[in-house]
Backbone atoms as SQL, in Angstrom:
CREATE TABLE atoms (id INTEGER PRIMARY KEY, chain TEXT, resi INTEGER, resn TEXT, atom TEXT, x REAL, y REAL, z REAL);
INSERT INTO atoms VALUES
  (1, 'A', 1, 'MET', 'N', 146.224, 16.256, 112.922),
  (2, 'A', 1, 'MET', 'CA', 145.346, 17.065, 111.899),
  (3, 'A', 1, 'MET', 'C', 146.149, 18.147, 111.512),
  (4, 'A', 2, 'ASP', 'N', 146.184, 18.166, 110.049),
  (5, 'A', 2, 'ASP', 'CA', 146.764, 19.300, 109.480),
  (6, 'A', 2, 'ASP', 'C', 145.832, 20.383, 109.067),
  (7, 'A', 3, 'ARG', 'N', 146.462, 21.552, 109.225),
  (8, 'A', 3, 'ARG', 'CA', 145.667, 22.787, 108.889),
  (9, 'A', 3, 'ARG', 'C', 146.446, 23.625, 108.028),
  (10, 'A', 4, 'SER', 'N', 145.925, 24.223, 107.010),
  (11, 'A', 4, 'SER', 'CA', 146.580, 25.222, 106.206),
  (12, 'A', 4, 'SER', 'C', 146.356, 26.621, 106.691),
  (13, 'A', 5, 'GLY', 'N', 147.043, 27.649, 106.204),
  (14, 'A', 5, 'GLY', 'CA', 146.826, 28.919, 106.604),
  (15, 'A', 5, 'GLY', 'C', 145.410, 29.594, 106.572),
  (16, 'A', 6, 'SER', 'N', 144.582, 29.025, 105.696),
  (17, 'A', 6, 'SER', 'CA', 143.148, 29.395, 105.674),
  (18, 'A', 6, 'SER', 'C', 142.343, 28.635, 106.603),
  (19, 'A', 7, 'ASP', 'N', 142.822, 27.883, 107.560),
  (20, 'A', 7, 'ASP', 'CA', 142.047, 27.334, 108.579),
  (21, 'A', 7, 'ASP', 'C', 141.199, 26.193, 108.149),
  (22, 'A', 8, 'ALA', 'N', 141.502, 25.663, 106.837),
  (23, 'A', 8, 'ALA', 'CA', 140.667, 24.512, 106.379),
  (24, 'A', 8, 'ALA', 'C', 141.478, 23.281, 106.658),
  (25, 'A', 9, 'LEU', 'N', 140.692, 22.241, 106.886),
  (26, 'A', 9, 'LEU', 'CA', 141.285, 20.896, 107.118),
  (27, 'A', 9, 'LEU', 'C', 141.693, 20.245, 105.790),
  (28, 'A', 10, 'ILE', 'N', 142.918, 19.711, 105.922),
  (29, 'A', 10, 'ILE', 'CA', 143.444, 19.100, 104.946),
  (30, 'A', 10, 'ILE', 'C', 143.440, 17.600, 105.116),
  (31, 'A', 11, 'VAL', 'N', 142.767, 16.873, 104.226),
  (32, 'A', 11, 'VAL', 'CA', 142.398, 15.295, 104.460),
  (33, 'A', 11, 'VAL', 'C', 142.861, 14.727, 103.243),
  (34, 'A', 12, 'ARG', 'N', 143.560, 13.515, 103.403),
  (35, 'A', 12, 'ARG', 'CA', 143.883, 12.664, 102.307),
  (36, 'A', 12, 'ARG', 'C', 142.688, 11.888, 101.922),
  (37, 'A', 13, 'LEU', 'N', 142.486, 11.457, 100.680),
  (38, 'A', 13, 'LEU', 'CA', 141.354, 10.759, 100.193),
  (39, 'A', 13, 'LEU', 'C', 141.029, 9.605, 100.992),
  (40, 'A', 14, 'ASP', 'N', 142.192, 8.726, 101.067),
  (41, 'A', 14, 'ASP', 'CA', 141.939, 7.348, 101.979),
  (42, 'A', 14, 'ASP', 'C', 141.498, 7.635, 103.235),
  (43, 'A', 15, 'LYS', 'N', 141.774, 8.745, 103.972),
  (44, 'A', 15, 'LYS', 'CA', 141.381, 9.005, 105.441),
  (45, 'A', 15, 'LYS', 'C', 139.855, 9.501, 105.323),
  (46, 'A', 16, 'TRP', 'N', 139.552, 10.130, 104.182),
  (47, 'A', 16, 'TRP', 'CA', 138.319, 10.560, 104.254),
  (48, 'A', 16, 'TRP', 'C', 137.227, 9.447, 103.701),
  (49, 'A', 17, 'LEU', 'N', 137.643, 8.606, 102.881),
  (50, 'A', 17, 'LEU', 'CA', 136.833, 7.488, 102.569),
  (51, 'A', 17, 'LEU', 'C', 136.617, 6.584, 103.889),
  (52, 'A', 18, 'TRP', 'N', 137.458, 6.576, 104.727),
  (53, 'A', 18, 'TRP', 'CA', 137.485, 5.603, 105.977),
  (54, 'A', 18, 'TRP', 'C', 136.622, 6.306, 106.849),
  (55, 'A', 19, 'ALA', 'N', 136.691, 7.701, 107.136),
  (56, 'A', 19, 'ALA', 'CA', 135.966, 8.531, 107.981),
  (57, 'A', 19, 'ALA', 'C', 134.462, 8.592, 107.414),
  (58, 'A', 20, 'ALA', 'N', 134.259, 8.484, 106.158),
  (59, 'A', 20, 'ALA', 'CA', 132.964, 8.576, 105.591),
  (60, 'A', 20, 'ALA', 'C', 132.247, 7.210, 105.715),
  (61, 'A', 21, 'ARG', 'N', 132.848, 6.187, 106.093),
  (62, 'A', 21, 'ARG', 'CA', 132.441, 4.896, 106.198),
  (63, 'A', 21, 'ARG', 'C', 132.198, 4.082, 104.975),
  (64, 'A', 22, 'PHE', 'N', 132.805, 4.286, 103.993),
  (65, 'A', 22, 'PHE', 'CA', 132.824, 3.601, 102.708),
  (66, 'A', 22, 'PHE', 'C', 133.590, 2.395, 102.943),
  (67, 'A', 23, 'PHE', 'N', 134.635, 2.375, 103.682),
  (68, 'A', 23, 'PHE', 'CA', 135.418, 1.280, 103.890),
  (69, 'A', 23, 'PHE', 'C', 135.758, 1.116, 105.520),
  (70, 'A', 24, 'LYS', 'N', 135.903, -0.089, 105.811),
  (71, 'A', 24, 'LYS', 'CA', 136.114, -0.451, 107.193),
  (72, 'A', 24, 'LYS', 'C', 137.497, -0.121, 107.773),
  (73, 'A', 25, 'THR', 'N', 138.468, -0.181, 106.943),
  (74, 'A', 25, 'THR', 'CA', 139.783, 0.317, 107.262),
  (75, 'A', 25, 'THR', 'C', 140.253, 1.143, 106.231),
  (76, 'A', 26, 'ARG', 'N', 141.516, 1.791, 106.632),
  (77, 'A', 26, 'ARG', 'CA', 141.960, 2.760, 105.742),
  (78, 'A', 26, 'ARG', 'C', 142.892, 1.888, 104.645),
  (79, 'A', 27, 'SER', 'N', 143.350, 0.772, 105.065),
  (80, 'A', 27, 'SER', 'CA', 144.124, 0.035, 104.072),
  (81, 'A', 27, 'SER', 'C', 143.177, -0.403, 103.004),
  (82, 'A', 28, 'LEU', 'N', 141.953, -0.826, 103.238),
  (83, 'A', 28, 'LEU', 'CA', 140.955, -1.268, 102.290),
  (84, 'A', 28, 'LEU', 'C', 140.655, 0.061, 101.382),
  (85, 'A', 29, 'ALA', 'N', 140.611, 1.172, 101.969),
  (86, 'A', 29, 'ALA', 'CA', 140.453, 2.267, 101.173),
  (87, 'A', 29, 'ALA', 'C', 141.523, 2.567, 100.177),
  (88, 'A', 30, 'GLN', 'N', 142.813, 2.346, 100.663),
  (89, 'A', 30, 'GLN', 'CA', 143.944, 2.667, 99.937),
  (90, 'A', 30, 'GLN', 'C', 144.006, 1.654, 98.828),
  (91, 'A', 31, 'GLU', 'N', 143.701, 0.292, 99.063),
  (92, 'A', 31, 'GLU', 'CA', 143.606, -0.646, 98.094),
  (93, 'A', 31, 'GLU', 'C', 142.597, -0.367, 96.872),
  (94, 'A', 32, 'ALA', 'N', 141.496, 0.030, 97.445),
  (95, 'A', 32, 'ALA', 'CA', 140.504, 0.500, 96.481),
  (96, 'A', 32, 'ALA', 'C', 140.874, 1.521, 95.546),
  (97, 'A', 33, 'ILE', 'N', 141.621, 2.431, 96.057),
  (98, 'A', 33, 'ILE', 'CA', 142.101, 3.715, 95.217),
  (99, 'A', 33, 'ILE', 'C', 143.071, 3.239, 94.057),
  (100, 'A', 34, 'GLU', 'N', 144.116, 2.199, 94.630),
  (101, 'A', 34, 'GLU', 'CA', 145.203, 1.794, 93.958),
  (102, 'A', 34, 'GLU', 'C', 144.621, 0.941, 92.706),
  (103, 'A', 35, 'GLN', 'N', 143.507, 0.261, 93.067),
  (104, 'A', 35, 'GLN', 'CA', 142.885, -0.484, 91.926),
  (105, 'A', 35, 'GLN', 'C', 141.977, 0.188, 91.049),
  (106, 'A', 36, 'GLY', 'N', 141.931, 1.485, 91.410),
  (107, 'A', 36, 'GLY', 'CA', 141.053, 2.393, 90.341),
  (108, 'A', 36, 'GLY', 'C', 139.549, 2.283, 90.520),
  (109, 'A', 37, 'ARG', 'N', 139.050, 1.788, 91.765),
  (110, 'A', 37, 'ARG', 'CA', 137.674, 1.717, 92.190),
  (111, 'A', 37, 'ARG', 'C', 137.126, 2.820, 92.714),
  (112, 'A', 38, 'VAL', 'N', 138.043, 3.919, 92.950),
  (113, 'A', 38, 'VAL', 'CA', 137.804, 5.134, 93.487),
  (114, 'A', 38, 'VAL', 'C', 138.350, 6.343, 92.503),
  (115, 'A', 39, 'ARG', 'N', 137.349, 7.147, 92.134),
  (116, 'A', 39, 'ARG', 'CA', 137.639, 8.157, 91.098),
  (117, 'A', 39, 'ARG', 'C', 137.202, 9.392, 91.595),
  (118, 'A', 40, 'VAL', 'N', 138.012, 10.574, 91.381),
  (119, 'A', 40, 'VAL', 'CA', 137.609, 11.859, 91.658),
  (120, 'A', 40, 'VAL', 'C', 137.471, 12.774, 90.435),
  (121, 'A', 41, 'GLY', 'N', 136.319, 13.133, 90.146),
  (122, 'A', 41, 'GLY', 'CA', 136.125, 13.973, 89.017),
  (123, 'A', 41, 'GLY', 'C', 136.266, 13.144, 87.858),
  (124, 'A', 42, 'GLY', 'N', 136.215, 11.756, 87.923),
  (125, 'A', 42, 'GLY', 'CA', 136.117, 10.904, 86.765),
  (126, 'A', 42, 'GLY', 'C', 137.596, 10.340, 86.544),
  (127, 'A', 43, 'ASP', 'N', 138.470, 10.908, 87.343),
  (128, 'A', 43, 'ASP', 'CA', 140.031, 10.572, 87.014),
  (129, 'A', 43, 'ASP', 'C', 140.564, 9.676, 88.108),
  (130, 'A', 44, 'ARG', 'N', 141.564, 8.727, 87.814),
  (131, 'A', 44, 'ARG', 'CA', 142.041, 7.893, 88.801),
  (132, 'A', 44, 'ARG', 'C', 143.024, 8.778, 89.548),
  (133, 'A', 45, 'VAL', 'N', 143.057, 8.520, 90.915),
  (134, 'A', 45, 'VAL', 'CA', 143.984, 9.439, 91.630),
  (135, 'A', 45, 'VAL', 'C', 144.769, 8.457, 92.651),
  (136, 'A', 46, 'LYS', 'N', 145.628, 9.139, 93.470),
  (137, 'A', 46, 'LYS', 'CA', 146.538, 8.459, 94.418),
  (138, 'A', 46, 'LYS', 'C', 145.921, 8.647, 95.754),
  (139, 'A', 47, 'THR', 'N', 146.331, 7.740, 96.474),
  (140, 'A', 47, 'THR', 'CA', 145.786, 7.668, 97.983),
  (141, 'A', 47, 'THR', 'C', 146.093, 8.947, 98.714),
  (142, 'A', 48, 'ALA', 'N', 147.182, 9.598, 98.530),
  (143, 'A', 48, 'ALA', 'CA', 147.554, 10.618, 99.290),
  (144, 'A', 48, 'ALA', 'C', 146.832, 12.165, 98.642),
  (145, 'A', 49, 'ARG', 'N', 146.103, 11.919, 97.825),
  (146, 'A', 49, 'ARG', 'CA', 145.450, 13.191, 97.044),
  (147, 'A', 49, 'ARG', 'C', 144.649, 13.917, 98.127),
  (148, 'A', 50, 'VAL', 'N', 144.691, 15.042, 98.272),
  (149, 'A', 50, 'VAL', 'CA', 143.752, 15.982, 99.056),
  (150, 'A', 50, 'VAL', 'C', 142.418, 16.080, 98.547),
  (151, 'A', 51, 'ILE', 'N', 141.330, 15.890, 99.430),
  (152, 'A', 51, 'ILE', 'CA', 140.023, 15.815, 99.026),
  (153, 'A', 51, 'ILE', 'C', 139.398, 17.322, 99.524),
  (154, 'A', 52, 'ARG', 'N', 138.670, 17.901, 98.599),
  (155, 'A', 52, 'ARG', 'CA', 138.217, 19.288, 98.759),
  (156, 'A', 52, 'ARG', 'C', 136.654, 19.041, 98.818),
  (157, 'A', 53, 'ILE', 'N', 135.797, 20.118, 99.436),
  (158, 'A', 53, 'ILE', 'CA', 134.464, 20.246, 99.428),
  (159, 'A', 53, 'ILE', 'C', 134.069, 20.471, 97.965),
  (160, 'A', 54, 'ALA', 'N', 132.951, 19.918, 97.591),
  (161, 'A', 54, 'ALA', 'CA', 132.277, 20.114, 96.243),
  (162, 'A', 54, 'ALA', 'C', 132.842, 19.296, 95.133),
  (163, 'A', 55, 'GLU', 'N', 133.802, 18.433, 95.469),
  (164, 'A', 55, 'GLU', 'CA', 134.342, 17.448, 94.497),
  (165, 'A', 55, 'GLU', 'C', 133.465, 16.187, 94.348),
  (166, 'A', 56, 'THR', 'N', 133.456, 15.753, 93.211),
  (167, 'A', 56, 'THR', 'CA', 132.617, 14.494, 92.927),
  (168, 'A', 56, 'THR', 'C', 133.515, 13.391, 93.047),
  (169, 'A', 57, 'VAL', 'N', 133.106, 12.302, 93.819),
  (170, 'A', 57, 'VAL', 'CA', 133.814, 11.066, 94.085),
  (171, 'A', 57, 'VAL', 'C', 132.897, 9.949, 93.652),
  (172, 'A', 58, 'GLN', 'N', 133.540, 8.927, 92.797),
  (173, 'A', 58, 'GLN', 'CA', 132.859, 7.706, 92.307),
  (174, 'A', 58, 'GLN', 'C', 133.557, 6.575, 93.108),
  (175, 'A', 59, 'VAL', 'N', 132.788, 5.923, 93.862),
  (176, 'A', 59, 'VAL', 'CA', 133.255, 4.658, 94.655),
  (177, 'A', 59, 'VAL', 'C', 132.414, 3.383, 94.438),
  (178, 'A', 60, 'THR', 'N', 133.243, 2.419, 94.051),
  (179, 'A', 60, 'THR', 'CA', 132.820, 1.203, 93.592),
  (180, 'A', 60, 'THR', 'C', 133.096, 0.311, 94.963),
  (181, 'A', 61, 'VAL', 'N', 132.175, -0.324, 95.587),
  (182, 'A', 61, 'VAL', 'CA', 132.293, -1.354, 96.642),
  (183, 'A', 61, 'VAL', 'C', 131.661, -2.729, 96.115),
  (184, 'A', 62, 'GLY', 'N', 132.298, -3.763, 95.879),
  (185, 'A', 62, 'GLY', 'CA', 131.535, -4.815, 95.453),
  (186, 'A', 62, 'GLY', 'C', 131.027, -4.609, 94.091),
  (187, 'A', 63, 'GLU', 'N', 129.747, -4.849, 93.905),
  (188, 'A', 63, 'GLU', 'CA', 128.989, -4.562, 92.765),
  (189, 'A', 63, 'GLU', 'C', 128.302, -3.210, 92.825),
  (190, 'A', 64, 'MET', 'N', 128.277, -2.521, 93.948),
  (191, 'A', 64, 'MET', 'CA', 127.560, -1.326, 94.100),
  (192, 'A', 64, 'MET', 'C', 128.410, -0.209, 93.825),
  (193, 'A', 65, 'GLN', 'N', 127.965, 0.734, 92.961),
  (194, 'A', 65, 'GLN', 'CA', 128.736, 2.015, 92.595),
  (195, 'A', 65, 'GLN', 'C', 127.949, 3.167, 93.154),
  (196, 'A', 66, 'ARG', 'N', 128.685, 4.070, 93.845),
  (197, 'A', 66, 'ARG', 'CA', 128.035, 5.274, 94.326),
  (198, 'A', 66, 'ARG', 'C', 128.847, 6.531, 93.683),
  (199, 'A', 67, 'VAL', 'N', 128.044, 7.549, 93.371),
  (200, 'A', 67, 'VAL', 'CA', 128.547, 8.784, 93.043),
  (201, 'A', 67, 'VAL', 'C', 128.170, 9.803, 93.992),
  (202, 'A', 68, 'VAL', 'N', 129.137, 10.396, 94.776),
  (203, 'A', 68, 'VAL', 'CA', 128.655, 11.360, 95.736),
  (204, 'A', 68, 'VAL', 'C', 129.543, 12.729, 95.716),
  (205, 'A', 69, 'VAL', 'N', 128.975, 13.692, 96.299),
  (206, 'A', 69, 'VAL', 'CA', 129.585, 15.013, 96.255),
  (207, 'A', 69, 'VAL', 'C', 130.075, 15.243, 97.644),
  (208, 'A', 70, 'VAL', 'N', 131.334, 15.763, 97.833),
  (209, 'A', 70, 'VAL', 'CA', 131.806, 15.985, 99.183),
  (210, 'A', 70, 'VAL', 'C', 131.243, 17.157, 99.703),
  (211, 'A', 71, 'ARG', 'N', 130.628, 17.043, 100.993),
  (212, 'A', 71, 'ARG', 'CA', 129.931, 18.163, 101.755),
  (213, 'A', 71, 'ARG', 'C', 130.800, 18.650, 102.895),
  (214, 'A', 72, 'GLY', 'N', 131.610, 17.795, 103.341),
  (215, 'A', 72, 'GLY', 'CA', 132.505, 18.139, 104.468),
  (216, 'A', 72, 'GLY', 'C', 133.674, 17.202, 104.591),
  (217, 'A', 73, 'VAL', 'N', 134.812, 17.577, 105.201),
  (218, 'A', 73, 'VAL', 'CA', 135.966, 16.782, 105.367),
  (219, 'A', 73, 'VAL', 'C', 136.235, 16.518, 106.810),
  (220, 'A', 74, 'SER', 'N', 136.607, 15.305, 107.123),
  (221, 'A', 74, 'SER', 'CA', 137.103, 14.916, 108.420),
  (222, 'A', 74, 'SER', 'C', 138.070, 13.818, 108.336),
  (223, 'A', 75, 'ASP', 'N', 138.910, 13.793, 109.270),
  (224, 'A', 75, 'ASP', 'CA', 139.954, 12.748, 109.390),
  (225, 'A', 75, 'ASP', 'C', 139.911, 11.838, 110.690),
  (226, 'A', 76, 'GLN', 'N', 138.607, 11.966, 111.166),
  (227, 'A', 76, 'GLN', 'CA', 138.236, 11.136, 112.265),
  (228, 'A', 76, 'GLN', 'C', 137.028, 10.414, 111.928),
  (229, 'A', 77, 'ARG', 'N', 137.043, 9.134, 112.249),
  (230, 'A', 77, 'ARG', 'CA', 135.809, 8.317, 112.125),
  (231, 'A', 77, 'ARG', 'C', 134.722, 8.442, 113.105),
  (232, 'A', 78, 'GLY', 'N', 133.534, 8.815, 112.954),
  (233, 'A', 78, 'GLY', 'CA', 132.590, 8.996, 113.835),
  (234, 'A', 78, 'GLY', 'C', 131.451, 8.010, 113.678),
  (235, 'A', 79, 'SER', 'N', 130.284, 8.394, 114.134),
  (236, 'A', 79, 'SER', 'CA', 129.020, 7.435, 113.889),
  (237, 'A', 79, 'SER', 'C', 128.672, 7.591, 112.549),
  (238, 'A', 80, 'ALA', 'N', 127.727, 6.773, 112.223),
  (239, 'A', 80, 'ALA', 'CA', 127.291, 6.646, 110.809),
  (240, 'A', 80, 'ALA', 'C', 126.585, 8.008, 110.485),
  (241, 'A', 81, 'VAL', 'N', 125.816, 8.585, 111.409),
  (242, 'A', 81, 'VAL', 'CA', 125.155, 9.834, 111.212),
  (243, 'A', 81, 'VAL', 'C', 126.036, 10.925, 110.866),
  (244, 'A', 82, 'ILE', 'N', 127.150, 10.936, 111.505),
  (245, 'A', 82, 'ILE', 'CA', 128.201, 12.138, 111.236),
  (246, 'A', 82, 'ILE', 'C', 128.886, 11.864, 109.947),
  (247, 'A', 83, 'ALA', 'N', 129.090, 10.518, 109.533),
  (248, 'A', 83, 'ALA', 'CA', 129.725, 10.084, 108.473),
  (249, 'A', 83, 'ALA', 'C', 128.764, 10.532, 107.132),
  (250, 'A', 84, 'GLN', 'N', 127.560, 10.370, 107.131),
  (251, 'A', 84, 'GLN', 'CA', 126.586, 10.697, 106.268),
  (252, 'A', 84, 'GLN', 'C', 126.516, 12.129, 105.972),
  (253, 'A', 85, 'ARG', 'N', 126.994, 13.077, 106.902),
  (254, 'A', 85, 'ARG', 'CA', 127.115, 14.425, 106.612),
  (255, 'A', 85, 'ARG', 'C', 128.205, 14.906, 105.820),
  (256, 'A', 86, 'LEU', 'N', 129.052, 14.018, 105.722),
  (257, 'A', 86, 'LEU', 'CA', 130.449, 14.352, 104.915),
  (258, 'A', 86, 'LEU', 'C', 130.228, 14.246, 103.426),
  (259, 'A', 87, 'TYR', 'N', 129.061, 13.659, 102.975),
  (260, 'A', 87, 'TYR', 'CA', 128.741, 13.612, 101.360),
  (261, 'A', 87, 'TYR', 'C', 127.362, 13.561, 101.315),
  (262, 'A', 88, 'GLU', 'N', 126.906, 13.681, 99.922),
  (263, 'A', 88, 'GLU', 'CA', 125.621, 13.710, 99.532),
  (264, 'A', 88, 'GLU', 'C', 125.611, 12.939, 98.248),
  (265, 'A', 89, 'GLU', 'N', 124.784, 11.802, 98.155),
  (266, 'A', 89, 'GLU', 'CA', 124.837, 11.070, 97.080),
  (267, 'A', 89, 'GLU', 'C', 123.848, 11.676, 95.960),
  (268, 'A', 90, 'THR', 'N', 124.203, 11.659, 94.671),
  (269, 'A', 90, 'THR', 'CA', 123.600, 12.139, 93.619),
  (270, 'A', 90, 'THR', 'C', 122.343, 11.358, 93.318),
  (271, 'A', 91, 'ASP', 'N', 121.339, 12.119, 92.816),
  (272, 'A', 91, 'ASP', 'CA', 120.027, 11.449, 92.382),
  (273, 'A', 91, 'ASP', 'C', 120.191, 10.267, 91.493),
  (274, 'A', 92, 'GLU', 'N', 121.064, 10.506, 90.578),
  (275, 'A', 92, 'GLU', 'CA', 121.362, 9.418, 89.439),
  (276, 'A', 92, 'GLU', 'C', 121.953, 8.191, 90.075),
  (277, 'A', 93, 'SER', 'N', 122.892, 8.349, 91.117),
  (278, 'A', 93, 'SER', 'CA', 123.561, 7.217, 91.748),
  (279, 'A', 93, 'SER', 'C', 122.374, 6.492, 92.548),
  (280, 'A', 94, 'VAL', 'N', 121.598, 7.365, 93.214),
  (281, 'A', 94, 'VAL', 'CA', 120.594, 6.516, 94.090),
  (282, 'A', 94, 'VAL', 'C', 119.672, 5.713, 93.188),
  (283, 'A', 95, 'ALA', 'N', 119.305, 6.343, 92.074),
  (284, 'A', 95, 'ALA', 'CA', 118.238, 5.586, 91.216),
  (285, 'A', 95, 'ALA', 'C', 119.054, 4.400, 90.515),
  (286, 'A', 96, 'ALA', 'N', 120.277, 4.547, 90.257),
  (287, 'A', 96, 'ALA', 'CA', 120.991, 3.339, 89.628),
  (288, 'A', 96, 'ALA', 'C', 121.168, 2.404, 90.773),
  (289, 'A', 97, 'ARG', 'N', 121.590, 2.646, 91.998),
  (290, 'A', 97, 'ARG', 'CA', 121.600, 1.536, 93.079),
  (291, 'A', 97, 'ARG', 'C', 120.285, 0.925, 93.313),
  (292, 'A', 98, 'GLN', 'N', 119.209, 1.570, 93.295),
  (293, 'A', 98, 'GLN', 'CA', 117.889, 1.018, 93.423),
  (294, 'A', 98, 'GLN', 'C', 117.477, 0.146, 92.447),
  (295, 'A', 99, 'ALA', 'N', 117.885, 0.438, 91.106),
  (296, 'A', 99, 'ALA', 'CA', 117.563, -0.453, 89.958),
  (297, 'A', 99, 'ALA', 'C', 118.387, -1.612, 90.171),
  (298, 'A', 100, 'GLN', 'N', 119.594, -1.619, 90.571),
  (299, 'A', 100, 'GLN', 'CA', 120.474, -2.769, 90.541),
  (300, 'A', 100, 'GLN', 'C', 119.902, -3.632, 91.665),
  (301, 'A', 101, 'ARG', 'N', 119.553, -3.097, 92.896),
  (302, 'A', 101, 'ARG', 'CA', 118.972, -4.035, 93.880),
  (303, 'A', 101, 'ARG', 'C', 117.730, -4.696, 93.448),
  (304, 'A', 102, 'GLU', 'N', 116.864, -4.052, 92.615),
  (305, 'A', 102, 'GLU', 'CA', 115.685, -4.693, 91.989),
  (306, 'A', 102, 'GLU', 'C', 116.028, -5.710, 91.093),
  (307, 'A', 103, 'ARG', 'N', 117.008, -5.498, 90.307),
  (308, 'A', 103, 'ARG', 'CA', 117.449, -6.635, 89.261),
  (309, 'A', 103, 'ARG', 'C', 117.994, -7.711, 90.124),
  (310, 'A', 104, 'GLN', 'N', 118.672, -7.520, 91.158),
  (311, 'A', 104, 'GLN', 'CA', 119.293, -8.625, 91.846),
  (312, 'A', 104, 'GLN', 'C', 118.243, -9.497, 92.550),
  (313, 'A', 105, 'GLN', 'N', 117.114, -8.911, 93.058),
  (314, 'A', 105, 'GLN', 'CA', 116.015, -9.436, 93.654),
  (315, 'A', 105, 'GLN', 'C', 115.288, -10.323, 92.561),
  (316, 'A', 106, 'LEU', 'N', 115.203, -9.875, 91.447),
  (317, 'A', 106, 'LEU', 'CA', 114.460, -10.552, 90.454),
  (318, 'A', 106, 'LEU', 'C', 115.249, -11.717, 89.787),
  (319, 'A', 107, 'TYR', 'N', 116.706, -11.499, 89.517),
  (320, 'A', 107, 'TYR', 'CA', 117.308, -12.463, 88.830),
  (321, 'A', 107, 'TYR', 'C', 118.620, -12.733, 89.659),
  (322, 'A', 108, 'ALA', 'N', 118.506, -13.845, 90.259),
  (323, 'A', 108, 'ALA', 'CA', 119.849, -14.272, 91.038),
  (324, 'A', 108, 'ALA', 'C', 120.907, -14.809, 90.056),
  (325, 'A', 109, 'GLU', 'N', 121.935, -14.547, 90.114),
  (326, 'A', 109, 'GLU', 'CA', 123.165, -15.023, 89.291),
  (327, 'A', 109, 'GLU', 'C', 123.461, -16.299, 89.544),
  (328, 'A', 110, 'PRO', 'N', 123.304, -17.371, 88.684),
  (329, 'A', 110, 'PRO', 'CA', 123.648, -18.959, 89.100),
  (330, 'A', 110, 'PRO', 'C', 125.058, -19.143, 89.665),
  (331, 'A', 111, 'ALA', 'N', 125.967, -18.285, 89.122),
  (332, 'A', 111, 'ALA', 'CA', 127.443, -18.597, 89.664),
  (333, 'A', 111, 'ALA', 'C', 127.589, -18.156, 91.049),
  (334, 'A', 112, 'GLN', 'N', 126.829, -17.273, 91.491),
  (335, 'A', 112, 'GLN', 'CA', 127.081, -16.827, 92.838),
  (336, 'A', 112, 'GLN', 'C', 126.623, -17.904, 93.915),
  (337, 'A', 113, 'ALA', 'N', 125.857, -18.870, 93.520),
  (338, 'A', 113, 'ALA', 'CA', 125.535, -19.993, 94.384),
  (339, 'A', 113, 'ALA', 'C', 126.427, -21.108, 94.550),
  (340, 'A', 114, 'ILE', 'N', 127.560, -21.127, 93.562),
  (341, 'A', 114, 'ILE', 'CA', 128.509, -22.020, 93.387),
  (342, 'A', 114, 'ILE', 'C', 129.767, -21.534, 94.303),
  (343, 'A', 115, 'HIS', 'N', 130.085, -22.486, 95.224),
  (344, 'A', 115, 'HIS', 'CA', 131.393, -22.101, 96.158),
  (345, 'A', 115, 'HIS', 'C', 132.186, -23.195, 96.119),
  (346, 'A', 116, 'GLY', 'N', 133.350, -23.091, 95.335),
  (347, 'A', 116, 'GLY', 'CA', 134.354, -24.223, 95.156),
  (348, 'A', 116, 'GLY', 'C', 133.809, -25.368, 94.321),
  (349, 'A', 117, 'ARG', 'N', 134.594, -26.431, 94.514),
  (350, 'A', 117, 'ARG', 'CA', 134.431, -27.772, 93.817),
  (351, 'A', 117, 'ARG', 'C', 133.163, -28.401, 94.127),
  (352, 'A', 118, 'PRO', 'N', 132.441, -29.030, 93.278),
  (353, 'A', 118, 'PRO', 'CA', 131.170, -29.658, 93.764),
  (354, 'A', 118, 'PRO', 'C', 131.605, -30.960, 94.707),
  (355, 'A', 119, 'THR', 'N', 130.648, -31.202, 95.751),
  (356, 'A', 119, 'THR', 'CA', 130.961, -32.330, 96.482),
  (357, 'A', 119, 'THR', 'C', 130.604, -33.744, 95.734),
  (358, 'A', 120, 'LYS', 'N', 130.898, -34.800, 96.430),
  (359, 'A', 120, 'LYS', 'CA', 130.347, -36.139, 95.801),
  (360, 'A', 120, 'LYS', 'C', 128.923, -36.205, 95.628),
  (361, 'A', 121, 'ARG', 'N', 128.181, -35.626, 96.655),
  (362, 'A', 121, 'ARG', 'CA', 126.740, -35.513, 96.716),
  (363, 'A', 121, 'ARG', 'C', 126.222, -34.695, 95.456),
  (364, 'A', 122, 'ASP', 'N', 126.913, -33.498, 95.183),
  (365, 'A', 122, 'ASP', 'CA', 126.555, -32.727, 94.200),
  (366, 'A', 122, 'ASP', 'C', 126.794, -33.268, 92.835),
  (367, 'A', 123, 'ARG', 'N', 127.996, -33.882, 92.654),
  (368, 'A', 123, 'ARG', 'CA', 128.197, -34.700, 91.375),
  (369, 'A', 123, 'ARG', 'C', 127.254, -35.643, 91.105),
  (370, 'A', 124, 'ARG', 'N', 126.893, -36.394, 91.981),
  (371, 'A', 124, 'ARG', 'CA', 125.983, -37.411, 91.828),
  (372, 'A', 124, 'ARG', 'C', 124.615, -36.917, 91.354),
  (373, 'A', 125, 'ALA', 'N', 124.179, -35.808, 92.001),
  (374, 'A', 125, 'ALA', 'CA', 122.934, -35.068, 91.518),
  (375, 'A', 125, 'ALA', 'C', 123.037, -34.558, 90.194),
  (376, 'A', 126, 'LEU', 'N', 124.202, -34.092, 89.865),
  (377, 'A', 126, 'LEU', 'CA', 124.471, -33.482, 88.452),
  (378, 'A', 126, 'LEU', 'C', 124.353, -34.751, 87.449),
  (379, 'A', 127, 'GLU', 'N', 124.910, -35.917, 87.745),
  (380, 'A', 127, 'GLU', 'CA', 124.774, -37.047, 86.855),
  (381, 'A', 127, 'GLU', 'C', 123.354, -37.546, 86.791),
  (382, 'A', 128, 'ARG', 'N', 122.546, -37.442, 87.798),
  (383, 'A', 128, 'ARG', 'CA', 121.208, -38.042, 87.842),
  (384, 'A', 128, 'ARG', 'C', 120.422, -37.013, 86.847),
  (385, 'A', 129, 'THR', 'N', 120.609, -35.666, 86.975),
  (386, 'A', 129, 'THR', 'CA', 119.937, -34.792, 86.137),
  (387, 'A', 129, 'THR', 'C', 120.355, -34.921, 84.656),
  (388, 'A', 130, 'ARG', 'N', 121.540, -35.222, 84.331),
  (389, 'A', 130, 'ARG', 'CA', 122.107, -35.264, 82.922),
  (390, 'A', 130, 'ARG', 'C', 121.593, -36.580, 82.268),
  (391, 'A', 131, 'GLY', 'N', 121.185, -37.633, 83.098),
  (392, 'A', 131, 'GLY', 'CA', 120.522, -38.855, 82.488),
  (393, 'A', 131, 'GLY', 'C', 121.424, -39.958, 82.966);
């Protein structure tokens, strides 16, 4: 645990994302940062960037996007209750995630049901429907 002269905890962004339970491992957090799925203040950042309180972090995991404000820093992963105290999600982000959930419930993407090549049985069913 690194401490500066002002007795403030210095934490890398990848460690904070892991401690705040956005990602299961630090390597997944590092990969997301490198791929540009994590932005701080709207800008792409590097994994070793120091995170500070009151910064806005945009995290995209799968199809879900969250915009959070950092409320605390920690380099240790704790329980989910403790992790939720490290950030506060913006109202716009909560509303957007809720709207996306509702859209997904109403309309299922047909391509998500397809996994790999069709089997012989699937092919025959397709041929029957085509005529």
